[in-house]
N, C-alpha and C positions, 0 to 999 in steps of 0.2 A: 197677442204679442208674444213672440218667442222669447223665452227667458235666456239671457246671455249665458254663455258657457264660462263659468268662473270656477270650474273645478281646479284643484291644485294640480299643476302639471310641472314636470321638471324643465326648467329653463336655465339658461346660463346667466352669469353675472352681467354680460353685455345686454342680454334681453331685459334683465331686471332694470338696469339703468335707463334703457329705452322707455320703459313704463314710467319710471320716475320723472324723466325729462318731459314726458307727455303730460303728466299731471301738473308739473310746475310751470308749464306753459299756459295754464288756465289764466283767464283775465284776472286783474288785480282784485276785483270785488270778491273773488273766491278766497277765503281765508287760508293762509299757509298752514294753519294748524291741521289741515286735513292730511298733511304728511307726517309731521312730528313737531316736537317743541323746540327744535333747533339748539338744544344744548350742545356746545362745541364738542367735536369728536374727542379732542385731547382730554377734556374734562371727564367724559365717559370712560375713556381708557384708564385714566388715573384712578377713578373710583373703583374700577375692577382690580387694578394691580395693587392698590393699597388695602383691598378687602373692605372698603367702606360700604360698598353696595354692589350688587350683582345683577339683579333682575331688571331694574329700570335702565341702567346704562347699556346692558347687553341688548335689550329690546330696542332701544333707540339706535344702536349701531346696526342692528339687523334691518331696521327700517331705512337706513341710509345706504344699504347695498353691501355692507360688509358680509363676507361669506362666513359660514360656520367655522371653517378652519382658521380664519383670521381671528374670530372672537375667541376660539379655543386657545389660540396663542396668547391672547391677553390674559385669559384665565390662568394659563400655565405659569405666567410670570407673577401671579398674585402672591403676596407674602402670607396669605391665609390658605394657600393651596393644601388640599387634603382634609380640611375641616368638613363637618357635616353640612353646614350651610353652603360651602363651596361645592361639594359633591351634588347637592340637590339642584343648584342653579346650573352647574356644568352639564347635567343630564338634560336640561331644558333648552340648550343652545339650538339644536337642530329644529326643535318645535318652534322656537322663536323666529328663526330665519324662515321656516316654511310659512308661518302665520303672516309674517311681514310681506312676503311675495304674494300670498293669496289676497291680502287686504289691499295692496297696491293695485292689483289687477281689478278687483271689484270696484274700487273708487274711480279708477280710470274709466270703467264702463259706465259710471253714472254721468260722466260729462261728455262722452263721445258716442256718436250714433253707432259706430262700428265697434262691436264688442271685441275686446282683446282676448284672443285665445292663443294656444300654442301654435296654431297654424298662421295667425296673422302677425306674430312677432318674427323679427328677422331670425333666420335659422343659422345661428353661429356655432351651435354645438354639433360636432361630427356624430353621425349615426354610430351606434354601438355595434361592433361586429362580433357575432357569436359563432363559434365553431362547434362542430359535432364530430369528434374523432372516434375512430374504432380501431381495434386490433384484431388480427386473425388468430383464432385458437391454434392454427397450425404453426404459428411462430413459437409456440412452447416446445415443439418437437426438438429433442436433442438437448434441451436446456436442463440444467440441474433443478430439481424440485426445491423451491424455497423452503427453508426450515421455518416452522411456526415458532415464533419467539414467545416465551412466557415470562411474566413477572413472577407468578407462583406456578410452579410446574404442574401442568394439567388442569389448573383451576382458573387462573386469571391471565388472559392474554396481554402481552406487552404492547405498548404503543396505542392503547385504546382507553376510553373512559369507562369506568366500572363503578358499581354501587356496592357499598357495604351497609346494610340496613339492620335495624334492631331497636327494640324499645329502649327508652331512656334508662340509664342506670345499669344496663347489662354489661357494659365494658367495651363498647365499640371503639371509643377513643384509645383505650388502653391497648386493645388488640391491634389497632392501626399503628400505635407507637411502637409496639413490639415488632410489627412488620418493618417499620422504618429502621429500627436498630439492626434487624436481620439483613436488610438490603445493604446497609452501610458497613456492617462489621462481621457478620457470621456466615451469611449465605444460606441459613436454615431457619425456617419458621414453621412451627407446629409439625415437625417431621417432614416438611416439604422443602425442597430446594428452591431458592429464589434468586432472581437476577441481582448481581452486585452492582453498586453504583452509589451516587449521591441522592439525597432526598430533600425535598422542600415540603415542610409540614406547615399548613396554614391552620392555626389553632384559633377558632373563634369562640370557644366555650371555656377553656381552662387557662388560668393565669400562669405566668412564667414559673412561679414558685412551685405550683402543683406539677407542672411538666418536669421540673428539676427533680422533685421527689420521685416521680415515676421512673424517670430515666436511671436514677441510681439503682433502683430495684431491678429494672429490666437488664441493665448492663451487667450487674453482679450475677444475675441468673445466666446470662449468656457467656460469662467468663471473660468479660472485657470491662473497661472502665469508661467513664464519660469522656475521658481524654482521647479515647479511640473513636469518638463519634464526630470528628471534625467535618465529615461529609454530610451530617444531618443539620440542615438549616431550618430554624423554626421562625415562623412569622407570627408573633403574638398579636392577635386581633380581638381579644375578648372585650376590650373597652373602646373599640373603634368601629366605624361603619365599614363592614366587611362585604357589602354587596358587590358582586361581580356583574350582575344584570339587574336592571330595575325598570319599572313601567313609567313611561312619561306620556305626555299628550300625543307624542308621535309614535307610541307603541313601545314594545320591549326593546331596550337598548343595553349594550354592554357598557360598563362604567369606566371611568379613568383608572380605577383600581385594577380592572381586568387588563387594561393596556399595560399598566406597570408590571403586573404579574407575568404577562406574555413576554415582555422585554426581559425580565429576569430569567424566565425559563429558557428563552432563546439564547441568552448569553451564557448561562451556567449548565444547560443541558442535563438536568437531573434525571435519574432513572425513574423516580417515583415522585408524584405530587399528590399530597393528601389534602383534601378540602373538608375541614371539620367545622361546621356541617352544612348540609344543603339549605336548611332553614335560614342560615346566616348569610349565605352567598347568593341565593336566588330570590329576587324581589318580584318575580312575575307571578302569574296565576298558575298554580301547580296543577289545575285540572284543565288548562287550556292546551290542547294537543299541539297546536302550532307553536305556541311559545315554548313549551317543553322541548319539542324537537329542535327548534332553532337554537335554544340555549345549549343543549347537548352537542348540537352541530358545531357551535363555536368552540367547545372544549375539544371535540374530536379533531377539528382543524388544528388546534394547538398541539395536540398529540402527534398528528401526522407531520407537522412541520418541524417538530423538535425531537421526536422519538420518545417523548415522556409518556409514562402511564399515569393516568389521573384516577384516583380512588376518591369517590365522594361518599361521605358518611350521611345517612339519612334515617329518619324516624318513620315507622309505618303508621298508618291510620288505625283507628280502633277496628274498622272492618277488615283491614289488612292483617291485623294480628288475629282476629277471630277466625278468619278463613285460612290462616297459615301461609298466605301468599307473601306477607311482609311488605305489601305495596301501600302507597299513599298517593292520592290525587290521580292524575291521568295514567292510564296503562302505558302511555308513551315513555314514561320513565324507564319501565322495563324494556319496552321495544327498542328504545334508542341506544341504550348501552350495550356493550358486547358481552358483559358478564355481570352477575349480581350474586352477592353472598348475603345470607340472612342468619343473624345470630339470635338464638332463643334460649330460654331456660326450660329444661325438660321437667315433666311432672314426677320427679323422683323424690321430692322432699328434701333434696340436698341443694341449698341455695348457692353452693360453690360450683355446681355443674352447669355447663353450657353445651349447646350443639351449634356448630357452624355448618350450614348447608349451602351447597351450590345450587341456587335456584335457576340460574341461567348461565349458559356457557356456549356461545356461538361457535367456538373453536374446539370444543371437547365435550367431555361427559358431564351431564347434569344429574342432580339428585344425590351426589356424593355428600356424606356427612362426616364431620370430624367431632368426636366427643372431647370436650375440654373440661378441665377442672382448675379452679383458682387455688394456687399453692404459693405461699410465701410471697404474695404480692405480684404474681404473674400468672398468665394462663399457660397451661401445658396440655399437650394432646395426650390422650390415653390409648393411642393406637400404635405405640412403639416407636422405633427409630430414634432419632435424635432427642425427641421429647422424653422417651423412656430413660435415656441416659441422664437427663436433667432431673427427673423424678428420683432416680436411684441416688444421684449425688445428694439430693435433699435428705433422703433417708439415711444415707451414710453420715451426713453432718449431724443429724439428730442422734444417731447411735453414739457418735463420738462425744457429743455434748452431755448425754446422759451418763456415759461411762466415766467421763471426767468428774461429774457431780457425785456419782456413787462412790468413786474411789476416794475423793476428798472427804466424804462423810464416813469412810470406813465400811461401806456396804459393798463388799466385793462380790462380783458376779463371775460366772464361769461359762465355758463354751461347750460343756459336756452334757448337762441336763440337771434335773432335780429342781429343788425350790429356788436355787439361785441362778438358774439358767438365764443368761442375759436376755435373749429374745422374749422369753415369757415375762420376765420382770419389767422390761422396758415397755411392753405392750400396754401395761396398766397405768403408765404415767400420763398425766393430763395432756402433755404435748402430743403424745401418740394418739390418744383418744380424739383430740380435736382434729387431727389430720387423718383419722381412720387408718392408721398404720398398724398392721397386724403382725403377729408372731412370725409368720412365714417371711414377710418382707424384712423384718429385723434379722432373721436367720440368713437371708440372702445377702444383706448388707454386711453382716459379720464375716461371711466368706470372702466378700470383695475386699474388706479391710485387712483381713489376714493376708490375702494374696498381694495386696499393695504394700504390705509391711508397715501399715499404720498402727496395728495392734499385734500383740504377741501373748503367749501363755507364760505367766510367771508363777512362782510358788511362794508360799508363806506358811508358817507354822500356826496351827490353830488347834487347841485342845491336845497338844502333843503329837499332832499328825501334820504331815506336809500336805497342804491343800493347793490345788491349782486355781488360778484366777486369771482374768483378762486384764492386761495392762497396756497403757499407751506407750508406744515406742518413742525414743528420743527424736526420731525423724518427724513426728507429728506435733 
């Protein structure tokens, strides 16, 4: 006997109801329980909307022919919307509807000689029309060459999903927060120019208080205040279910939170979206190539429709760290994104040093490295430009702090040389040793401060002689 074809097939609501009517036309001796328990629809809907129950009422509604969109609408009206239990059941709606259709078809086949298949049901769904369009390369002739947009000049292309990976505790979140401030307020990050605009930062690991503390240090370093960061919008998700994609019986699916995120991005059009981190937002199998590629594809679609750049923070596996690749799970994480940055700590013995390397860049040069150092609560680049200016400003401030202290203690220093030569004396102070600031750097700072008029040479009598010393001017 040929086994009936009861594979799950896409059929319309009208086809579904045709199956149900066929089952319910069975003789009275057949128990009606083969369909469902006939709890009234309005009771099922009320249970969902009050948050009293989700699984049983949604399953019953699915058995009665309600579509997934209709059931989702009932869930969206729930007073418990967004809770962990709500999210778990919401993600099962499509699977519940698919299961109901499959079981109805199977049970109908038990009572009728002619198996119900997609071919035997009335064809009420119009066939899907697929197009395959092309353009001629000759159409580019005479047209201006499109400019390659960058979020970070030469490193990270704009309007694409990218990865920033690194071991836990190295400072990925801090670096991403510095990038966010740069996009919103300064236009410079680690000596590189960045695209200006608003930022949406989805923080799944750090509490709001910690983000506040970090932003105070970062904004001070950047020469702004937190009041200048109105374009930086933070979504605190440390104590919430932050999954944007999760695995259900129907496979990997994007969650209602992703739909809410997409609506927000479409409405506000941020330049940058930071997802911190991948482990919190991705609930699929990270070694499943199909799932990885599909998830990144959903993010890329959001990028293309809104113009936003999405940076996802991730942790490498032990093998990824050992090999230096910085990868974790399927290689399709690397293959699917347009660029990938990798943060490491070099073997220099200095725990404050980092190296940020461009591991992948489909639109530019790969292999570029930026040497970083942790100074005064922020990362600074050691390769000049804007970062050097910030480093110099830090040394200038320390020079002024030490000069003020020494003057108040009556320990006068000079700018000429000898045992009281300011750069030589300051180099020996604990603050200078902790930051590895040398005599030459203090000498350069002294020259800048003289040039800026913040310090001047004064005179005082000592041992019957006029002696010169450095004093702080009234303007400072």
